[in-house]
C-alpha positions in Angstrom: -45.9 -38.9 -52.7 -44.2 -36.6 -55.2 -46.8 -34.0 -54.7 -46.2 -34.1 -50.9 -42.5 -33.6 -51.3 -43.0 -30.7 -53.7 -45.3 -29.0 -51.2 -42.8 -29.5 -48.4 -40.0 -27.9 -50.4 -42.2 -24.9 -51.2 -43.1 -24.5 -47.5 -39.4 -24.6 -46.4 -38.5 -22.1 -49.2 -41.2 -19.6 -48.0 -40.0 -19.9 -44.4 -36.4 -19.2 -45.6 -37.5 -16.2 -47.6 -39.5 -14.8 -44.7 -36.7 -14.8 -42.2 -34.8 -11.8 -43.5 -38.0 -9.9 -43.8 -38.9 -10.6 -40.2 -35.5 -9.4 -39.1 -36.0 -6.2 -41.1 -39.4 -5.6 -39.5 -37.9 -6.1 -36.0 -35.4 -3.3 -36.9 -38.2 -1.1 -38.1 -37.3 -1.3 -41.8 -38.9 -2.6 -45.0 -38.3 -6.2 -46.1 -35.4 -6.6 -48.5 -33.7 -3.4 -47.4 -30.0 -3.5 -47.2 -30.1 -0.9 -44.5 -32.4 -3.1 -42.5 -30.0 -5.9 -42.5 -27.1 -3.7 -41.6 -29.1 -2.0 -38.8 -30.1 -5.3 -37.3 -26.4 -6.4 -37.3 -25.4 -3.1 -35.6 -28.1 -3.6 -33.0 -26.9 -7.1 -32.3 -23.3 -6.0 -32.0 -24.4 -3.2 -29.5 -26.3 -5.8 -27.4 -23.3 -8.1 -27.6 -21.0 -5.2 -26.4 -23.2 -4.6 -23.4 -22.6 -8.2 -22.3 -18.8 -7.4 -22.1 -19.2 -5.3 -19.0 -18.5 -6.9 -15.6 -21.8 -6.0 -14.0 -21.3 -7.8 -10.6 -18.1 -5.8 -10.2 -19.9 -2.5 -10.9 -22.7 -3.4 -8.4 -20.3 -4.4 -5.6 -18.4 -1.1 -6.0 -21.6 1.0 -6.1 -22.9 -0.9 -3.0 -19.7 -0.2 -1.0 -19.7 3.5 -2.0 -23.4 4.0 -1.2 -23.2 2.1 2.0 -20.2 4.2 2.9 -22.0 7.4 2.2 -24.9 6.4 4.5 -22.5 5.5 7.3 -20.4 8.7 6.7 -23.6 10.7 7.3 -24.5 8.7 10.4 -20.9 9.1 11.8 -20.7 12.9 11.0 -24.3 14.1 11.7 -23.4 15.2 15.3 -20.0 16.8 14.5 -21.4 20.4 14.2 -22.2 20.3 17.9 -18.4 20.6 18.6 -16.6 24.0 18.3 -14.2 22.6 15.7 -17.1 22.0 13.2 -19.6 24.6 14.5 -19.7 26.4 11.1 -20.8 23.2 9.3 -24.3 22.0 8.8 -25.4 18.5 9.8 -25.4 17.5 6.1 -22.0 19.0 5.2 -20.1 15.7 5.1 -23.0 13.8 3.4 -23.2 16.5 0.7 -19.5 16.6 0.0 -19.3 12.8 0.0 -22.1 12.6 -2.5 -20.3 15.2 -4.7 -17.1 13.2 -4.4 -18.9 10.0 -5.5 -20.5 11.7 -8.6 -17.1 13.2 -9.6 -15.4 9.9 -9.1 -18.0 8.0 -11.2 -17.6 10.5 -14.1 -13.8 10.2 -13.9 -14.1 6.4 -13.8 -16.3 6.5 -17.0 -13.7 8.6 -18.8 -10.8 6.3 -17.6 -12.7 3.2 -18.7 -12.4 4.3 -22.3 -8.6 4.5 -22.1 -7.0 1.3 -23.5 -4.6 -0.6 -21.2 -1.8 -0.2 -23.7 -2.0 3.5 -23.2 -1.6 3.1 -19.4 1.4 1.0 -20.0 3.0 3.6 -22.3 2.4 6.4 -19.8 3.2 4.5 -16.5 6.8 5.8 -16.0 5.7 9.4 -16.7 2.8 9.2 -14.3 5.1 7.7 -11.6 7.6 10.5 -12.1 4.9 13.2 -12.0 3.6 11.9 -8.7 7.1 11.9 -7.2 7.3 15.6 -8.0 3.9 16.1 -6.2 5.3 14.3 -3.2 8.2 16.7 -3.2 5.9 19.7 -3.5 4.0 18.6 -0.4 7.1 19.1 1.7 7.8 22.6 0.3 6.9 25.3 3.0 3.8 27.3 2.0 2.8 24.7 -0.7 1.9 21.6 1.3 -1.1 21.7 3.6 -0.8 20.3 7.1 -3.5 18.6 9.2 -2.9 17.2 12.7 0.8 17.7 12.4 1.2 15.9 9.1 1.8 17.6 5.7 0.1 15.3 3.1 -2.1 17.5 1.0 -1.9 20.0 -1.8 -4.6 22.6 -1.6 -6.4 23.6 -4.8 -9.0 25.8 -3.1 -12.0 23.7 -4.3 -10.5 20.4 -3.0 -7.3 19.0 -1.4 -5.2 16.5 -3.3 -3.3 13.8 -1.4 -0.4 12.7 -3.7 0.2 9.5 -1.7 -3.3 8.3 -2.9 -2.2 8.9 -6.5 1.1 7.0 -5.8 -0.8 3.9 -4.7 -2.4 3.7 -8.2 0.7 4.7 -10.2 3.0 2.4 -8.3 0.7 -0.4 -9.5 1.1 0.7 -13.1 4.9 1.4 -12.8 5.7 -1.9 -11.0 3.7 -3.9 -13.6 5.4 -2.1 -16.5 8.8 -2.5 -14.9 8.3 -6.2 -14.4 7.2 -6.7 -18.1 10.2 -4.6 -19.4 12.8 -6.3 -17.1 11.4 -9.8 -17.3 14.7 -11.2 -18.6 16.6 -9.6 -15.7 14.2 -10.3 -12.8 16.6 -12.9 -11.3 19.5 -10.4 -11.3 20.2 -7.9 -8.5 21.7 -4.9 -10.4 19.7 -5.0 -13.6 16.5 -6.4 -12.2 15.7 -5.8 -8.6 17.9 -2.8 -7.5 16.3 -0.1 -9.7 12.8 -0.9 -8.5 14.0 -1.1 -4.9 15.6 2.4 -5.3 12.4 3.8 -6.7 10.3 2.4 -3.9 12.9 3.6 -1.4 12.7 7.2 -2.7 8.9 7.1 -2.4 9.3 5.8 1.1 11.7 8.5 2.1 9.3 11.2 0.9 6.3 9.6 2.7 8.2 9.3 5.9 9.1 13.0 5.8 5.4 13.9 5.7 5.1 11.6 7.8 2.8 8.9 6.4 4.0 5.4 7.4 0.7 3.8 6.6 0.7 4.9 3.0 4.4 3.8 2.7 3.4 0.3 4.1 0.6 -0.1 1.5 2.9 1.1 -1.4 5.6 -1.3 -0.3 3.1 -4.2 -0.2 1.9 -3.3 -3.7 5.4 -3.2 -5.2 6.6 -6.3 -3.5 3.4 -8.2 -4.4 3.7 -7.3 -8.1 7.4 -8.2 -8.2 6.7 -11.5 -6.5 3.9 -12.3 -9.0 6.3 -11.2 -11.9 8.8 -13.8 -11.0 11.5 -12.1 -8.9 14.3 -14.1 -7.5 13.2 -15.7 -4.3 16.5 -15.0 -2.4 16.3 -11.3 -3.3 12.6 -11.2 -2.3 13.2 -12.7 1.1 16.2 -10.5 1.6 14.3 -7.3 0.8 11.4 -8.5 3.0 13.7 -8.9 6.0 15.3 -5.5 5.2 11.9 -3.8 5.2 11.0 -5.4 8.5 14.3 -4.0 9.9 13.6 -0.5 8.4 10.1 -0.3 9.8 11.4 -1.5 13.2 14.1 1.1 13.2 11.6 3.8 12.3 9.4 2.8 15.2 12.3 2.5 17.7 13.9 5.9 16.8 10.5 7.7 16.9 9.3 8.2 20.5 5.7 8.9 19.7 5.5 5.9 17.4 7.1 3.7 20.1 4.6 5.0 22.6 1.7 4.2 20.2 3.0 0.6 19.8 3.2 0.1 23.6 -0.3 1.6 24.0 -1.6 -0.7 21.3 -0.3 -3.7 23.3 -2.2 -2.6 26.4 -5.0 -0.2 25.5 -7.0 -0.6 28.7 -4.3 0.7 31.0 -5.6 4.0 32.4 -2.7 6.1 31.0 -3.0 4.5 27.6 -6.8 4.6 27.4 -6.8 8.4 28.1 -3.7 9.0 25.9 -2.2 7.2 22.9 -4.8 4.4 22.9 -7.8 6.7 23.2 -9.1 6.0 19.7 -8.5 2.3 19.9 -10.2 1.9 23.3 -13.3 3.8 22.1 -13.3 1.8 18.9 -13.3 -1.4 20.8 -16.1 -0.1 23.0 -18.1 0.6 19.9 -17.7 -2.9 18.6 -18.6 -4.2 22.1 -21.8 -2.2 22.2 -22.9 -3.4 18.7 -22.8 -7.1 19.6 -24.5 -9.2 16.9 -27.0 -6.9 15.2 -26.0 -3.5 16.5 -27.9 -0.8 18.4 -29.6 0.5 15.2 -28.7 2.8 12.3 -28.0 6.3 13.6 -28.0 5.2 17.3 -24.2 5.1 17.9 -23.0 6.8 21.1 -19.3 6.7 20.3 -19.7 9.0 17.3 -20.9 11.7 19.7 -17.4 13.2 20.1 -16.0 10.1 22.0 -14.4 8.5 18.9 -12.2 10.9 16.9 -12.2 10.6 13.1 -15.3 8.4 13.2 -16.3 9.4 9.6 -12.8 8.6 8.2 -10.3 6.2 9.7 -12.8 4.6 12.2 -15.9 4.3 10.1 -15.9 0.5 10.6 -16.2 1.0 14.3 -19.4 3.0 13.8 -20.7 0.3 11.5 -19.9 -2.3 14.2 -21.8 -0.3 16.8 -24.9 0.5 14.7 -25.1 -2.7 12.6 -23.2 -5.1 14.8 -21.2 -8.2 13.7 -23.6 -8.7 10.8 -22.9 -5.3 9.3 -19.1 -5.7 9.7 -19.3 -9.2 8.2 -21.1 -7.8 5.1 -18.4 -5.2 4.6 -15.6 -7.9 5.0 -17.3 -10.2 2.5 -17.8 -7.5 -0.1 -14.1 -6.6 0.1 -13.1 -10.3 0.0 -15.2 -10.7 -3.2 -13.7 -7.6 -4.8 -10.1 -8.7 -4.1 -10.7 -12.3 -5.2 -12.4 -11.0 -8.4 -9.5 -8.7 -9.2 -7.1 -11.7 -9.0 -9.4 -13.8 -11.2 -9.4 -11.0 -13.8 -5.6 -10.8 -13.6 -5.2 -14.5 -14.0 -7.5 -14.5 -17.1 -5.5 -11.6 -18.6 -2.2 -13.5 -18.1 -3.7 -16.6 -19.7 -4.5 -14.4 -22.7 -0.8 -13.3 -22.8 -1.6 -9.8 -21.5 1.0 -9.8 -18.8 1.0 -6.1 -18.0 -2.8 -6.1 -17.7 -2.8 -9.2 -15.5 -0.2 -7.7 -13.1 -2.1 -4.4 -12.9 -5.4 -6.3 -12.1 -3.7 -8.3 -9.3 -1.9 -5.1 -8.1 -5.2 -3.3 -7.8 -6.5 -6.3 -5.8 -3.4 -6.1 -3.5 -3.8 -2.4 -3.1 -7.5 -2.6 -2.1 -7.0 -5.7 0.0 -4.0 -4.5 2.0 -5.5 -1.1 2.7 -8.9 -2.5 3.8 -7.1 -5.1 5.9 -5.0 -2.5 7.7 -8.0 -0.2 8.3 -10.1 -3.1 9.6 -7.1 -4.4 11.7 -6.6 -1.0 13.3 -10.4 -0.6 14.1 -10.5 -4.1 15.7 -7.3 -3.6 17.6 -5.4 -6.2 15.6 -2.8 -3.7 14.3 -1.4 -0.4 15.8 -3.3 2.7 15.1 -2.6 4.2 11.6 -4.3 6.9 9.6 -5.6 4.8 6.7 -9.1 5.1 5.3 -11.4 2.3 4.4 -11.4 2.2 0.5 -14.5 3.4 -1.2 -16.3 4.0 2.1 -14.5 6.5 4.3 -15.0 10.2 3.9 -12.5 11.9 1.5 -12.3 13.1 -2.0 -8.8 12.0 -3.1 -9.3 8.5 -1.7 -12.7 7.8 -3.3 -11.6 9.3 -6.6 -8.4 7.3 -6.9 -10.2 4.1 -5.8 -12.8 4.6 -8.6 -10.1 5.3 -11.2 -8.2 2.2 -10.2 -11.3 0.0 -10.3 -12.2 1.6 -13.7 -8.9 0.3 -15.0 -9.7 -3.1 -13.5 -13.1 -3.0 -15.3 -11.3 -2.1 -18.6 -8.9 -5.1 -18.2 -11.9 -7.4 -17.8 -13.6 -5.7 -20.8 -10.6 -6.3 -23.0 -10.3 -9.9 -21.7 -14.0 -10.6 -22.7 -13.6 -9.0 -26.1 -10.6 -11.1 -26.9 -12.2 -14.3 -25.7 -15.1 -13.7 -28.0 -12.7 -13.3 -30.9 -13.1 -9.6 -31.2 -10.6 -6.8 -31.6 -9.7 -4.0 -29.1 
């Protein structure tokens, strides 16, 4: 019996001694080497770090962008047949959209490496800088106009739309303001009024472009973040009613906006169908032709110069015609998952006492969700026609770039949440 116990102890000892050597051999180093032990720990840490990335979020974003690129090509392939685009090739918009996506992914990779604390520190300056850009758009000879609206700054190689930047930076600024003014959020003068004045100034500049759609999205973002930050319910309800009054006044005092609303209410009247409701009526025709499974990828008729802006504002109508109800449902579910996931990331950040990060994550979810909802509502005839693109999918450099930067910040928030939950340091 003693001999058996001694043999068992020797066997266990040899196994214990062999474990470090095996780890060293797996790292490609000699047994007993200190470097081997250190290298194996570094390798384990790197593999652990790889697990910190939110891979489903990355895949959903990539799927939306690549799906959008395919549909942009399908919607724009026939545009060179018209005199307006006669100088362009059939692959012009596909090539540019692919370049936009590559640039956006590179920018997102750079932005991901910036800590959320840095974004909080720079939020007021980024907001102020974008205000200056919104002013420059209105300066004669500086801002670039398209279809009667001055919304772009031309940099020769590309056109920058400051209102897209403002959508992101209002998220950062509103979240930072809510955190800084947390003790005064229930007071009018010290808490609510300064933020209302800032949003009002942004709204005034956007209405002068004019860009009522972007103003609506920015107001929803700011109000949503203030609501989540604990603003006084009375002030929130009051400002909500005031905004409804302001938007109603803008519509009533603007004849062409008023005509657009009446056309939206009855798009099939002959005068409306050939006038203010022309885009809406042809968008509804596209959805009607698509039925359940669509007429087939590339087989849309409405994109053949019947539906204006098919590759930008009305991309969903082309999806509905070519891929049917199923294709539209897939897009809706992907955006639903993205918004829901952003709120889950924000909730986790707030649970970890990262209030700014949590509000930013939820603000990004509000931004993507509201803009996607408005675009889909316009395409489906649920909302009056407005010039808002479908995030990540519609053609456009500024939109895709800023969407990717915002989602890279969301990915960084999730990354920092995971590191902290594993007991690590940022």
